[in-house]
C-alpha positions in Angstrom: -12.2 -6.9 9.3 -9.7 -4.1 9.5 -7.7 -3.6 6.4 -4.1 -3.4 7.3 -1.9 -4.3 4.3 1.8 -4.5 4.8 2.6 -3.0 1.4 1.2 -1.9 -1.9 -1.3 -4.3 -3.1 -4.3 -4.8 -5.4 -7.3 -5.6 -3.3 -9.4 -8.7 -4.1 -12.0 -10.7 -2.2 -15.3 -12.4 -2.3 -17.3 -9.7 -0.4 -20.9 -9.2 -1.6 -21.8 -6.1 -3.6 -23.2 -4.4 -0.5 -21.5 -2.3 2.2 -20.6 -4.1 5.4 -22.5 -3.4 8.6 -20.4 -2.0 11.5 -20.8 -4.2 14.6 -21.5 -1.0 16.6 -24.6 -0.3 14.5 -26.0 -3.7 15.3 -25.3 -3.4 19.0 -27.1 0.0 18.9 -30.4 -1.7 18.0 -32.0 -1.6 21.5 -34.8 -4.1 20.6 -32.2 -6.8 20.2 -30.5 -6.2 23.6 -27.2 -7.4 22.4 -24.1 -6.9 24.6 -20.4 -7.1 23.6 -18.5 -8.9 26.4 -15.1 -9.6 24.9 -12.8 -8.7 22.0 -12.5 -5.4 20.2 -15.5 -3.1 19.8 -15.2 -2.7 16.0 -15.8 -5.2 13.2 -17.4 -5.2 9.7 -20.2 -7.7 9.3 -20.6 -9.0 5.7 -22.8 -12.0 6.5 -24.8 -13.7 9.2 -24.4 -17.5 9.6 -25.8 -19.9 12.2 -24.0 -23.1 13.0 -23.9 -25.5 15.9 -21.1 -27.6 14.5 -18.1 -28.3 16.7 -15.8 -26.8 13.9 -17.7 -24.6 11.3 -14.4 -23.6 9.7 -15.1 -25.4 6.3 -18.4 -23.6 5.9 -17.3 -20.0 6.6 -16.5 -17.4 3.8 -15.0 -14.8 6.1 -16.6 -11.7 7.5 -19.5 -13.5 9.2 -21.3 -12.8 12.4 -21.5 -16.4 13.5 -24.4 -17.2 15.8 -24.2 -20.3 18.0 -25.8 -21.6 21.3 -22.7 -23.7 22.0 -24.5 -27.1 21.6 -21.2 -28.9 20.7 -18.8 -26.5 22.3 -16.1 -28.6 24.0 -12.8 -26.7 23.6 -13.4 -22.9 23.5 -9.8 -22.1 22.8 -9.6 -24.3 19.7 -13.1 -23.2 18.6 -12.2 -19.5 18.7 -8.8 -20.1 17.0 -10.5 -21.9 14.1 -13.1 -19.1 13.7 -10.3 -16.5 13.5 -8.4 -18.6 11.0 -11.6 -18.8 8.9 -11.9 -15.0 9.0 -15.1 -14.7 11.0 -15.8 -11.1 12.0 -17.6 -11.7 15.3 -19.3 -14.4 17.4 -22.8 -14.1 18.8 -23.4 -16.6 21.6 -26.9 -17.3 22.7 -27.5 -18.2 26.4 -30.0 -20.9 27.3 -31.1 -23.5 26.7 -27.6 -25.1 26.6 -25.7 -22.6 28.7 -27.0 -20.4 31.4 -24.3 -17.9 30.7 -21.4 -17.4 28.3 -18.5 -19.7 29.4 -15.6 -17.8 30.9 -13.2 -19.8 28.8 -14.9 -18.6 25.7 -14.6 -15.0 26.9 -10.9 -15.4 27.6 -10.3 -17.0 24.2 -12.1 -14.2 22.3 -10.1 -11.6 24.2 -6.9 -13.5 23.5 -7.5 -13.9 19.7 -9.1 -10.4 19.2 -12.5 -11.8 18.1 -15.6 -9.7 19.2 -17.9 -11.8 21.4 -21.6 -10.7 21.6 -24.0 -12.1 24.3 -27.4 -12.8 22.8 -30.2 -12.9 25.5 -32.8 -15.7 25.6 -35.6 -13.5 24.3 -33.7 -12.5 21.1 -34.0 -15.2 18.4 -31.2 -15.6 15.9 -33.5 -14.8 13.0 -34.2 -11.4 14.5 -30.5 -10.7 14.5 -30.1 -11.9 10.9 -33.1 -9.7 9.8 -31.6 -6.7 11.5 -28.3 -7.2 9.7 -30.0 -7.5 6.3 -32.0 -4.3 7.1 -28.9 -2.4 8.1 -27.2 -3.6 4.9 -30.1 -2.4 2.8 -30.0 1.0 4.5 -26.2 1.2 4.0 -26.7 0.2 0.3 -29.2 3.0 -0.1 -26.9 5.5 1.5 -24.1 4.3 -0.8 -26.2 4.7 -3.9 -27.2 8.2 -2.9 -23.6 9.2 -2.3 -22.5 7.7 -5.6 -25.3 9.5 -7.5 -24.4 12.8 -5.9 -20.7 12.3 -6.6 -21.4 11.3 -10.2 -23.5 14.5 -10.8 -20.8 16.6 -9.1 -18.0 15.0 -11.1 -19.9 15.4 -14.4 -20.6 19.0 -13.7 -16.9 19.5 -13.0 -15.9 17.8 -16.2 -18.1 20.3 -18.1 -16.1 23.3 -16.8 -13.5 25.2 -18.8 -10.7 23.6 -16.7 -12.2 20.1 -16.5 -9.1 18.2 -15.3 -8.4 20.4 -12.2 -12.1 20.7 -11.6 -12.6 16.9 -11.4 -9.6 16.6 -9.1 -10.9 19.3 -6.8 -14.3 17.6 -6.7 -12.7 14.2 -6.0 -10.6 15.6 -3.2 -13.8 17.2 -1.7 -15.7 13.9 -1.9 -12.9 12.0 0.0 -11.8 14.9 2.2 -8.3 14.1 1.1 -5.7 14.8 -1.6 -6.0 13.9 -5.3 -3.1 14.3 -7.8 -2.6 13.5 -11.5 0.9 12.3 -12.3 2.6 11.9 -15.7 4.4 8.7 -16.8 7.6 10.2 -15.5 6.0 10.9 -12.1 5.6 14.6 -12.7 2.8 16.3 -10.8 0.4 17.7 -13.4 -2.5 18.8 -11.2 -3.3 18.4 -7.5 -6.2 19.3 -5.3 -7.0 19.1 -1.6 -4.8 19.3 1.5 -1.2 18.2 0.7 -0.2 15.3 2.8 3.1 15.1 4.8 6.3 14.0 3.0 6.2 10.4 4.2 2.7 9.9 2.8 3.7 11.5 -0.6 6.7 9.2 -0.7 4.5 6.1 -0.1 2.1 7.4 -2.7 4.9 7.8 -5.2 6.0 4.2 -4.6 2.4 3.0 -5.0 2.0 4.8 -8.4 5.0 2.8 -9.7 3.0 -0.4 -9.0 0.4 0.6 -11.6 2.9 2.2 -14.0 3.2 0.4 -17.4 6.9 0.1 -16.7 6.4 -1.5 -13.3 6.2 -5.1 -14.7 7.9 -5.2 -18.0 7.3 -8.9 -18.5 3.5 -8.7 -17.7 0.7 -6.1 -17.7 0.7 -3.8 -14.7 -2.4 -3.8 -12.4 -4.8 -1.0 -13.0 -5.1 -0.1 -9.4 -3.3 -0.6 -6.1 -3.9 0.4 -2.4 -1.7 0.9 0.7 -1.9 2.5 4.1 0.5 4.7 6.1 -0.7 4.8 9.7 -4.3 5.9 9.5 -4.0 7.3 5.9 -5.4 5.2 3.0 -3.6 5.4 -0.3 -5.0 4.6 -3.8 -3.4 4.7 -7.3 -5.3 4.1 -10.6 -3.8 4.0 -14.1 -5.8 6.0 -16.6 -7.0 4.4 -19.8 -5.8 5.1 -23.3 -2.2 4.1 -22.8 -1.2 7.6 -21.8 0.9 6.6 -18.8 -1.1 8.9 -16.5 -1.9 7.9 -12.9 -4.5 9.2 -10.5 -3.2 9.0 -6.9 -5.2 9.7 -3.8 -4.8 9.8 0.0 -7.6 10.0 2.5 -8.0 9.5 6.2 -11.3 7.7 5.9 -12.9 5.0 3.9 -16.6 4.8 3.0 -18.9 2.6 1.1 -18.9 3.6 -2.6 -15.3 4.8 -2.6 -14.3 2.4 -5.4 -17.3 3.4 -7.5 -16.7 7.1 -7.1 -13.1 6.8 -8.0 -14.0 4.6 -11.0 -16.2 7.4 -12.3 -13.4 9.9 -11.9 -10.9 7.6 -13.6 -13.2 7.3 -16.6 -13.7 11.0 -16.8 -10.0 11.8 -16.4 -9.1 9.2 -19.0 -11.5 10.9 -21.5 -10.4 14.4 -20.7 -6.7 13.7 -20.7 -6.8 11.6 -23.8 -5.3 13.2 -27.0 -8.2 14.0 -29.4 -7.1 12.0 -32.4 -9.0 10.4 -35.2 -8.0 7.6 -37.5 -5.9 9.9 -39.6 -3.7 11.1 -36.6 -0.6 9.7 -38.2 -1.3 11.6 -41.4 -1.8 14.8 -39.6 1.4 14.4 -37.7 3.2 13.8 -41.0 1.7 16.9 -42.5 2.9 19.1 -39.6 6.4 17.7 -39.9 6.4 18.4 -43.6 5.3 21.9 -43.0 8.1 22.4 -40.5 10.6 21.1 -43.1 9.4 23.6 -45.7 7.0 21.6 -47.8 4.4 23.4 -50.0 1.4 24.1 -47.7 -1.0 23.3 -50.6 0.6 19.8 -51.0 0.2 18.8 -47.4 -3.2 20.4 -46.8 -5.1 17.2 -47.7 -3.2 15.3 -44.9 -4.5 17.8 -42.3 -8.0 16.5 -42.8 -9.0 17.4 -46.3 -10.5 20.8 -45.5 -10.0 23.4 -48.2 -10.5 26.3 -45.8 -9.5 26.7 -42.2 -10.6 28.9 -39.3 -8.2 30.0 -36.6 -9.6 30.3 -33.1 -7.9 32.2 -30.3 -9.1 31.5 -26.8 -8.4 32.8 -23.4 -9.8 31.7 -20.0 -12.6 34.0 -19.0 -11.1 34.3 -15.5 -7.6 34.8 -16.7 -4.7 32.7 -15.7 -2.4 30.1 -17.4 -3.7 27.2 -19.5 -2.1 23.8 -19.3 -1.9 21.3 -22.2 -4.6 19.1 -20.8 -7.1 21.9 -20.5 -6.2 23.2 -24.0 -6.7 19.7 -25.4 -10.2 19.6 -23.8 -11.1 22.9 -25.5 -9.8 21.5 -28.8 -11.9 18.4 -28.4 -15.0 20.6 -27.6 -14.4 22.5 -30.9 -13.8 19.3 -32.8 -10.1 19.6 -33.6 -6.9 18.0 -32.5 -4.8 20.9 -33.9 -4.3 22.8 -30.6 -1.4 25.0 -29.4 -1.4 26.1 -25.7 1.1 28.9 -26.5 4.5 29.7 -25.0 3.1 32.0 -22.4 0.5 29.5 -21.3 -2.3 32.1 -21.1 -3.8 31.7 -24.6 -4.8 28.8 -26.8 -4.9 28.6 -30.6 -7.1 26.0 -32.3 -7.2 25.3 -36.0 -10.7 24.0 -37.1 -12.1 23.2 -40.5 -13.6 26.2 -42.3 -17.0 24.7 -42.5 -17.1 24.0 -38.7 -19.4 26.1 -36.6 -17.6 27.7 -33.7 -19.8 28.2 -30.7 -19.2 29.8 -27.3 -17.6 27.5 -24.7 -18.3 27.9 -21.0 -15.4 29.5 -19.2 -13.7 30.7 -22.3 -13.5 33.9 -24.4 -13.1 33.1 -28.1 -12.1 35.1 -31.2 -12.3 33.5 -34.7 -10.9 34.4 -38.1 -12.6 34.2 -41.4 -12.2 30.8 -43.2 -8.9 31.0 -45.2 -6.8 28.7 -47.3 -3.8 27.0 -45.7 -1.5 29.5 -47.3 -3.2 32.4 -45.5 -3.1 31.0 -41.9 -0.8 33.7 -40.7 -3.3 36.4 -41.8 -6.1 34.4 -40.1 -4.0 34.2 -37.0 -3.9 38.0 -36.8 -7.7 38.2 -37.5 -8.4 35.7 -34.6 -6.1 37.7 -32.3 -7.9 40.9 -33.0 -11.3 39.2 -32.7 -10.3 37.8 -29.3 -9.1 41.2 -28.2 -12.5 42.7 -29.2 -14.3 39.9 -27.4 -12.3 40.5 -24.2 -12.8 44.3 -24.4 -16.5 44.0 -24.9 -16.9 41.1 -22.5 -18.6 38.9 -25.0 -17.9 35.1 -25.1 -17.3 34.9 -28.8 -16.3 37.5 -31.5 -15.9 36.8 -35.2 -13.6 38.7 -37.5 -15.5 40.9 -40.0 -13.7 40.9 -43.3 -16.2 43.4 -44.8 -17.4 40.9 -47.4 -20.5 41.9 -49.2 -19.5 45.0 -51.0 -20.4 48.5 -49.7 -18.6 51.7 -50.5 -15.2 50.0 -50.5 -16.3 47.9 -53.5 -16.8 51.0 -55.6 -13.0 51.8 -55.6 -10.5 49.7 -57.5 -8.3 47.7 -55.1 -5.1 49.0 -56.5 -6.1 52.6 -56.0 -7.4 51.9 -52.5 -4.1 50.2 -51.6 -2.0 53.0 -53.0 -4.0 55.5 -51.0 -3.6 53.4 -47.8 0.2 53.1 -48.3 0.5 56.8 -48.7 -1.8 57.7 -45.8 -0.3 55.2 -43.3 3.3 55.4 -44.3 4.4 57.5 -41.3 3.1 54.8 -38.8 5.0 51.8 -37.5 3.2 48.4 -37.2 2.5 48.7 -33.5 0.9 52.1 -34.1 -1.1 50.8 -37.0 -2.4 47.9 -34.9 -3.2 50.2 -31.9 -5.0 52.6 -34.3 -7.0 49.8 -35.9 -8.1 48.4 -32.5 -8.9 51.8 -31.1 -11.1 52.7 -34.1 -12.8 49.3 -34.0 -13.8 49.9 -30.4 -15.1 53.4 -31.1 -12.2 55.2 -29.5 -12.5 53.6 -26.1 -9.2 53.8 -24.2 -10.1 51.2 -21.6 -11.4 48.6 -24.1 -8.4 49.1 -26.4 -6.0 48.6 -23.5 -7.9 45.4 -22.5 -7.9 44.1 -26.0 -4.2 44.7 -26.6 -3.2 43.8 -23.1 -1.3 47.1 -22.6 -1.7 50.0 -20.2 -4.3 52.6 -20.8 -1.7 55.3 -20.8 0.2 53.4 -23.5 -2.9 53.5 -25.7 -3.2 57.3 -25.2 0.5 57.8 -26.0 0.3 55.7 -29.2 -2.9 57.4 -30.4 -1.5 60.8 -29.7 1.6 59.7 -31.7 -0.6 58.6 -34.6 -2.3 62.0 -34.6 1.0 63.8 -34.6 2.6 61.7 -37.4 -0.5 61.9 -39.5 -1.0 65.6 -38.7 -4.7 65.2 -38.3 -7.6 65.4 -35.8 -8.6 61.9 -34.7 -11.8 63.3 -33.1 -13.1 64.2 -36.5 -15.5 61.4 -37.8 -14.5 62.1 -41.4 -10.8 61.5 -40.5 -11.7 58.3 -38.6 -13.7 57.0 -41.5 -10.9 57.6 -44.0 -8.4 56.0 -41.7 -10.6 53.0 -41.2 -11.0 52.6 -44.9 -7.2 52.8 -45.3 -6.6 50.2 -42.6 -9.1 47.8 -44.2 -7.4 48.3 -47.6 -4.0 47.6 -46.0 -5.3 44.4 -44.5 -6.6 43.4 -47.9 -3.2 44.1 -49.5 -1.5 42.0 -46.9 -3.9 39.1 -47.5 -3.3 39.1 -51.3 0.5 39.5 -50.9 0.5 36.4 -48.6 
């Protein structure tokens, strides 16, 4: 039966868990020799039922291909009207032995009520038609399962990408050849994929999303899904789980078996991906962050952040560049096992705070830089370490770089820290902080202009100008390895001094 709702609605029914068989497919079976002689040429067949009752209305479920030889057919007009009222999909009328041909009054009644009428020849038994319908249903079910399986694999692959939410929406739009959009509780468009529909369709979709919004029915729970149509365009809206107020809305020009299952998979994935990564102590963590903002002692609130004594700062940037939205940043935090995520003001970098004993591993689609584990009072120092590590990872095109704090002794351990720091202060005194940072990065990358520019996100000529300025202010030859070694030692000592002063 054609689905022509008059407004937003949640679809219900008693259809079996198998796709319907289009009447055209049954008519195409040449061995049956069926012929449509009245009514529309399209119908969806959900069942096959044979009855010779004068009024089979009480025994029909709707969607049937009713087969009859017209044994008790007395009033064709009333008979067809009752079939349509019961929701029958089509009527198959067998000629002989009762009727030599299909009664003209029956043909006219089917045309008038819009019920497809199929002529069944004498050599085609009704059981053959029923068997053909069940076979077509099995084939349709097999196609549906194959489509759902392929869609599930594609959606799961998309969910594993660095930008999982947009990737899932793009895959969903491709599966339906339509438009998929994720909306916030306020109706704001967070992500969208596919061909954008015309304004009237978007307006209808906005109205439909309000049906599944938690605020739609204040006195009772809102439905989790709703459908509507605008012309030949089918609209869907699904509320995501987790009480987030997010809605997945879709528009498509076609409907296929398995649509509901595919969208159900996408809704589950998006609900998991968009959900805030919070543990049982989420309230305590929020309280700790508030206390820090209000000037509380970091040591006092550290236990509320999860009980870790040491913390590692992770800086992350998309491997392909581009901005990062909060949902994608949250997915990265979940992958690293932390809810403490900051997408940054610029939207192109992410900072994640993870427990110091956690093992940070490369993440597909991301470039990461990590600090050494530090106490909560030294997070600003660790932030700089992670930033420099990320710059080195970007410059060297490696997915993950760790800050090397030089632990383990070496020549630096032979010199008392106070003397090393005094020497560093004196040697680096002429340089400003931007020059010191550029010099540190340039030396760490073995004097590579291009890699330093990439790591610091500045122009190559700016790097040259700063290094030239350093050489002038220090009155030294930076091409001399002894000079570079001494400067590197001083920069390391200066970093140690900053860590202890903090």
